[in-house]
GULO-929293 format. One record per residue: residue in one letter; x, y, z of N, C-alpha, C in turn. Coordinates in pm, 1 decimal, decimal comma. Layout:
{"a" {X Y Z} {X Y Z} {X Y Z}}
...
//
This chain:
{"l" {15037,4 3092,8 11127,7} {15016,1 3078,5 10984,1} {14865,9 3084,6 10959,4}}
{"r" {14821,9 3181,3 10880,8} {14678,6 3200,2 10855,8} {14648,8 3161,3 10711,8}}
{"l" {14568,8 3057,9 10694,7} {14535,0 3009,9 10561,2} {14407,7 3072,4 10506,6}}
{"v" {14326,5 3129,3 10593,1} {14202,9 3193,0 10549,4} {14230,5 3342,2 10536,5}}
{"p" {14218,2 3397,4 10417,4} {14249,9 3539,4 10400,1} {14155,2 3628,3 10478,3}}
{"e" {14211,0 3733,3 10535,7} {14131,4 3828,1 10612,5} {14027,0 3897,0 10526,0}}
{"w" {14059,2 3918,7 10396,0} {13964,0 3989,2 10309,8} {13832,3 3914,4 10300,2}}
{"n" {13835,7 3781,5 10311,8} {13712,9 3702,6 10304,4} {13618,2 3744,0 10417,0}}
{"r" {13669,5 3749,3 10537,4} {13587,8 3785,1 10652,9} {13544,8 3931,4 10644,7}}
{"d" {13640,6 4019,4 10614,8} {13610,1 4162,2 10610,0} {13514,6 4196,5 10496,1}}
{"e" {13536,9 4135,5 10380,5} {13450,7 4162,4 10265,2} {13308,1 4115,2 10292,6}}
{"l" {13295,7 3997,0 10350,8} {13163,5 3944,1 10382,0} {13093,8 4030,1 10486,2}}
{"r" {13166,7 4068,9 10589,1} {13107,9 4153,8 10693,0} {13058,5 4285,0 10632,6}}
{"g" {13140,2 4347,5 10545,3} {13100,0 4472,3 10481,3} {12978,9 4454,2 10392,5}}
{"l" {12976,6 4344,1 10316,7} {12864,2 4315,7 10228,3} {12735,9 4296,2 10308,3}}
{"l" {12745,0 4216,4 10414,1} {12626,4 4191,1 10495,9} {12577,7 4317,9 10565,3}}
{"r" {12668,7 4400,8 10609,1} {12627,6 4524,4 10674,8} {12561,9 4620,1 10576,6}}
{"s" {12606,3 4617,5 10449,7} {12546,0 4708,0 10352,1} {12407,3 4659,4 10308,8}}
{"v" {12384,6 4528,1 10315,5} {12255,5 4472,5 10275,7} {12159,0 4466,1 10394,0}}
{"l" {12210,6 4426,2 10506,9} {12127,6 4411,2 10626,2} {12150,5 4531,5 10716,9}}
{"v" {12060,1 4625,7 10711,6} {12072,8 4746,4 10792,2} {11985,5 4730,5 10915,8}}
{"f" {12049,2 4727,5 11032,0} {11978,5 4712,9 11157,7} {11991,9 4840,7 11239,3}}
{"d" {11890,3 4866,4 11318,2} {11908,3 4975,4 11413,6} {11979,5 4918,1 11536,9}}
{"t" {12008,8 5001,8 11633,7} {12088,0 4960,3 11748,9} {12023,4 4846,1 11825,6}}
{"e" {11892,3 4851,5 11845,6} {11823,8 4745,1 11919,1} {11827,7 4613,0 11843,1}}
{"e" {11804,2 4616,6 11712,0} {11805,6 4493,9 11632,2} {11943,8 4429,6 11629,5}}
{"s" {12047,4 4509,5 11624,9} {12181,4 4452,5 11616,4} {12216,1 4372,9 11741,5}}
{"k" {12154,8 4405,0 11853,3} {12177,8 4327,4 11975,2} {12101,6 4195,6 11971,5}}
{"l" {11990,0 4191,2 11898,9} {11908,7 4070,3 11891,4} {11960,0 3970,9 11787,4}}
{"v" {12028,3 4020,2 11685,9} {12073,4 3935,0 11576,4} {12225,3 3926,1 11579,7}}
{"p" {12280,8 3809,3 11612,6} {12426,4 3796,7 11617,3} {12486,7 3804,5 11477,1}}
{"s" {12608,8 3850,4 11469,5} {12678,7 3859,7 11342,0} {12696,9 3720,3 11282,9}}
{"p" {12673,3 3702,7 11151,3} {12692,5 3570,6 11090,2} {12840,1 3537,1 11074,0}}
{"v" {12926,9 3633,6 11097,5} {13070,8 3611,7 11084,0} {13131,6 3613,9 11222,9}}
{"a" {13181,7 3501,0 11266,4} {13244,1 3492,4 11398,2} {13385,2 3439,0 11382,9}}
{"s" {13460,4 3445,5 11487,4} {13598,4 3398,4 11479,7} {13606,2 3246,2 11475,3}}
{"t" {13494,9 3176,7 11495,7} {13495,6 3030,4 11494,3} {13421,1 2972,0 11375,2}}
{"t" {13362,7 3056,2 11290,5} {13280,4 3008,9 11180,3} {13312,4 3085,1 11052,0}}
{"l" {13312,5 3013,2 10940,1} {13327,0 3074,3 10808,2} {13200,4 3047,5 10729,4}}
{"v" {13162,0 3141,0 10645,9} {13044,3 3125,4 10561,5} {13092,1 3081,9 10423,0}}
{"g" {13034,9 2972,5 10371,3} {13071,1 2924,6 10238,5} {13044,2 3030,3 10132,5}}
{"l" {13121,6 3028,4 10025,5} {13111,3 3128,5 9919,7} {12999,9 3098,9 9820,4}}
{"g" {12935,0 2983,6 9832,2} {12827,2 2947,2 9741,2} {12873,6 2848,4 9636,2}}
{"e" {12782,0 2813,4 9546,7} {12807,5 2711,7 9444,4} {12814,8 2770,6 9303,4}}
{"g" {12812,9 2902,0 9291,1} {12807,3 2966,6 9160,4} {12935,2 2955,2 9080,1}}
{"p" {12925,7 2981,1 8949,4} {13041,4 2969,2 8860,6} {13149,4 3073,3 8889,1}}
{"e" {13114,8 3180,9 8960,5} {13214,5 3283,1 8992,6} {13307,8 3238,9 9105,7}}
{"v" {13273,7 3130,3 9174,6} {13355,6 3077,0 9283,4} {13442,6 2964,8 9226,4}}
{"p" {13574,7 2965,7 9252,9} {13659,2 2854,9 9204,9} {13601,9 2720,8 9251,7}}
{"a" {13609,4 2620,6 9165,7} {13544,8 2491,2 9192,4} {13587,0 2431,1 9326,0}}
{"f" {13713,1 2445,2 9363,5} {13758,8 2383,5 9487,6} {13714,6 2460,5 9612,5}}
{"l" {13654,8 2578,5 9595,4} {13604,1 2656,8 9708,7} {13451,2 2660,2 9715,0}}
{"r" {13384,8 2591,5 9625,6} {13237,8 2594,3 9623,0} {13181,2 2517,9 9742,2}}
{"y" {13104,1 2589,8 9820,8} {13040,7 2530,4 9938,1} {12930,4 2622,7 9984,5}}
{"e" {12819,0 2565,4 10021,1} {12704,1 2639,8 10072,2} {12685,9 2600,2 10217,6}}
{"g" {12693,3 2695,9 10308,4} {12673,6 2666,2 10449,9} {12783,3 2724,2 10536,5}}
{"l" {12787,4 2677,9 10659,9} {12884,9 2725,9 10757,0} {12991,5 2620,2 10781,0}}
{"l" {13113,3 2666,0 10805,7} {13225,0 2577,2 10835,3} {13289,1 2620,3 10965,8}}
{"q" {13336,1 2523,2 11041,4} {13411,9 2554,3 11161,4} {13549,0 2607,2 11119,6}}
{"y" {13589,0 2716,9 11178,1} {13720,8 2772,8 11151,8} {13818,4 2713,5 11251,8}}
{"r" {13924,8 2659,3 11201,9} {14028,2 2609,4 11291,7} {14163,2 2639,0 11229,4}}
{"t" {14257,4 2669,7 11314,2} {14392,9 2691,4 11265,2} {14467,4 2559,4 11274,2}}
{"m" {14554,3 2536,7 11176,8} {14633,4 2414,8 11176,1} {14770,8 2443,5 11234,4}}
{"p" {14824,2 2349,5 11308,7} {14962,6 2364,7 11352,0} {15054,1 2365,2 11228,9}}
{"e" {15166,3 2429,6 11239,5} {15256,9 2442,8 11125,6} {15298,3 2308,0 11068,5}}
{"d" {15322,4 2208,7 11152,4} {15363,6 2078,2 11100,6} {15252,5 2012,7 11018,6}}
{"e" {15126,6 2034,2 11056,8} {15015,3 1979,7 10977,8} {15004,0 2051,6 10843,5}}
{"v" {15023,3 2183,1 10843,5} {15021,2 2260,1 10718,3} {15129,2 2207,9 10625,0}}
{"m" {15249,2 2190,3 10677,8} {15360,1 2141,8 10595,4} {15331,8 2000,9 10541,4}}
{"r" {15272,7 1915,7 10624,1} {15239,4 1779,4 10580,6} {15134,0 1782,5 10469,4}}
{"q" {15031,4 1866,4 10485,2} {14926,5 1877,9 10384,0} {14982,0 1933,2 10252,9}}
{"l" {15066,1 2035,8 10262,3} {15125,8 2093,0 10140,1} {15214,7 1991,7 10069,9}}
{"h" {15293,2 1918,0 10145,5} {15379,8 1816,0 10085,4} {15295,4 1710,5 10013,8}}
{"a" {15189,8 1663,5 10078,9} {15102,4 1562,7 10018,4} {15035,2 1616,1 9892,6}}
{"m" {14989,3 1743,0 9897,4} {14921,9 1802,1 9781,7} {15017,2 1816,4 9663,4}}
{"w" {15138,1 1868,2 9688,2} {15232,8 1886,5 9578,0} {15285,2 1753,9 9524,4}}
{"l" {15299,8 1653,6 9609,8} {15339,6 1521,3 9562,2} {15231,5 1464,4 9470,7}}
{"a" {15104,9 1473,3 9513,9} {14994,0 1423,8 9431,3} {14985,0 1502,0 9301,0}}
{"r" {15006,2 1632,2 9306,1} {15001,9 1717,3 9185,7} {15112,8 1677,6 9088,8}}
{"t" {15232,3 1657,1 9140,6} {15345,6 1618,5 9055,5} {15321,2 1483,1 8989,7}}
{"l" {15273,3 1385,8 9068,6} {15244,5 1253,4 9013,0} {15134,0 1261,0 8907,2}}
{"s" {15032,4 1341,2 8932,0} {14924,5 1359,4 8835,4} {14977,3 1421,9 8706,0}}
{"h" {15062,7 1519,8 8720,7} {15122,3 1587,2 8605,1} {15206,3 1488,8 8522,6}}
{"l" {15290,2 1412,1 8589,5} {15374,8 1314,4 8519,6} {15290,7 1207,1 8450,9}}
{"e" {15185,4 1162,1 8517,5} {15096,9 1061,1 8459,2} {15028,6 1115,4 8333,5}}
{"a" {14983,2 1239,4 8339,1} {14918,2 1299,6 8222,0} {15016,9 1311,7 8106,1}}
{"l" {15138,7 1353,8 8135,7} {15240,4 1363,5 8030,0} {15272,3 1226,8 7971,5}}
{"h" {15283,4 1125,9 8056,5} {15312,6 990,1 8010,0} {15200,9 935,7 7921,8}}
{"d" {15075,3 965,2 7960,1} {14960,5 915,7 7884,9} {14926,1 1002,5 7764,4}}
{"g" {14995,9 1114,2 7749,6} {14972,5 1202,1 7636,2} {14840,7 1278,5 7643,3}}
{"i" {14792,4 1302,4 7763,9} {14667,9 1378,2 7779,1} {14699,1 1515,9 7837,1}}
{"a" {14602,4 1603,7 7828,3} {14621,9 1739,5 7878,6} {14640,4 1738,3 8029,7}}
{"v" {14730,0 1822,4 8074,9} {14755,8 1835,9 8218,4} {14646,3 1925,2 8277,9}}
{"a" {14587,3 1879,2 8386,3} {14480,9 1956,3 8452,5} {14539,1 2082,1 8516,1}}
{"s" {14460,6 2188,7 8515,2} {14502,5 2310,3 8585,2} {14502,5 2282,1 8735,3}}
{"m" {14562,6 2369,5 8811,4} {14566,3 2350,5 8956,4} {14425,4 2351,3 9014,2}}
{"t" {14339,3 2439,4 8963,6} {14200,2 2444,9 9010,5} {14128,9 2313,1 8982,7}}
{"e" {14144,5 2259,7 8861,0} {14082,3 2131,9 8825,8} {14138,6 2018,9 8911,1}}
{"f" {14269,3 2019,2 8930,2} {14332,6 1915,7 9011,1} {14277,6 1916,3 9153,3}}
{"l" {14271,5 2033,8 9214,5} {14221,4 2042,6 9352,2} {14075,6 1999,4 9361,6}}
{"a" {13992,3 2047,5 9268,4} {13848,6 2019,1 9274,4} {13814,9 1875,6 9239,1}}
{"d" {13881,9 1820,8 9138,9} {13842,2 1690,5 9085,3} {13922,5 1572,7 9138,2}}
{"a" {14045,9 1596,3 9179,6} {14132,0 1485,0 9219,3} {14174,4 1490,3 9365,5}}
{"y" {14234,3 1600,0 9405,4} {14295,8 1601,9 9538,2} {14195,0 1608,4 9652,9}}
{"l" {14110,0 1710,0 9654,4} {14017,4 1725,1 9767,0} {13921,3 1607,3 9782,9}}
{"p" {13862,5 1553,5 9673,8} {13775,7 1436,5 9692,3} {13849,4 1316,4 9753,1}}
{"g" {13980,5 1308,7 9731,0} {14058,0 1198,6 9787,8} {14094,3 1217,5 9934,0}}
{"t" {14077,0 1338,9 9986,7} {14113,6 1364,2 10126,0} {14003,7 1325,9 10223,9}}
{"s" {13878,3 1333,2 10179,5} {13766,2 1305,1 10269,0} {13639,6 1279,9 10187,3}}
{"p" {13550,6 1194,1 10237,5} {13425,6 1169,5 10165,3} {13324,3 1283,9 10178,8}}
{"t" {13339,3 1367,5 10281,4} {13240,6 1475,1 10300,6} {13295,3 1607,2 10249,8}}
{"r" {13208,2 1684,6 10189,0} {13247,4 1814,9 10133,6} {13290,7 1912,0 10243,4}}
{"a" {13224,4 1907,5 10358,9} {13260,3 1998,2 10468,3} {13404,6 1975,7 10512,3}}
{"t" {13445,0 1852,4 10526,2} {13583,0 1822,6 10567,0} {13680,4 1862,9 10457,8}}
{"q" {13644,6 1843,8 10332,4} {13730,6 1887,6 10221,7} {13748,6 2038,7 10226,7}}
{"m" {13641,2 2109,9 10255,8} {13648,0 2256,2 10260,1} {13731,3 2304,7 10376,8}}
{"e" {13731,5 2235,3 10487,6} {13815,5 2274,7 10601,3} {13962,8 2268,2 10561,7}}
{"l" {13997,4 2176,4 10472,6} {14135,6 2165,9 10426,5} {14169,4 2274,3 10327,6}}
{"s" {14072,8 2309,0 10241,0} {14103,3 2408,3 10138,5} {14091,9 2547,9 10194,5}}
//
């Protein structure tokens, strides 16, 4: 089960290759910033969904299927409870992006890097 889309890695690699043009000797001296063990954050700009905003490098790890299922169950349970609470209180229901960025991910870990590994 792959949670990180391939287009992210391929698009970034293509973008970096089009901007950073190295000759053959230089390419041996400078390792690729995209590796199978590292992801590059998409940045903090408004064009990036709030729950994916991160500047820096993240360790890439695959989750076992049971952990994925546990995380999805916890996320949808929290989303459902949040939705019901908003309806009960008569306030606007948060979008999924707002819910993930403002409620769910901050509750999973105090550090942004760990939150990003989950998202």
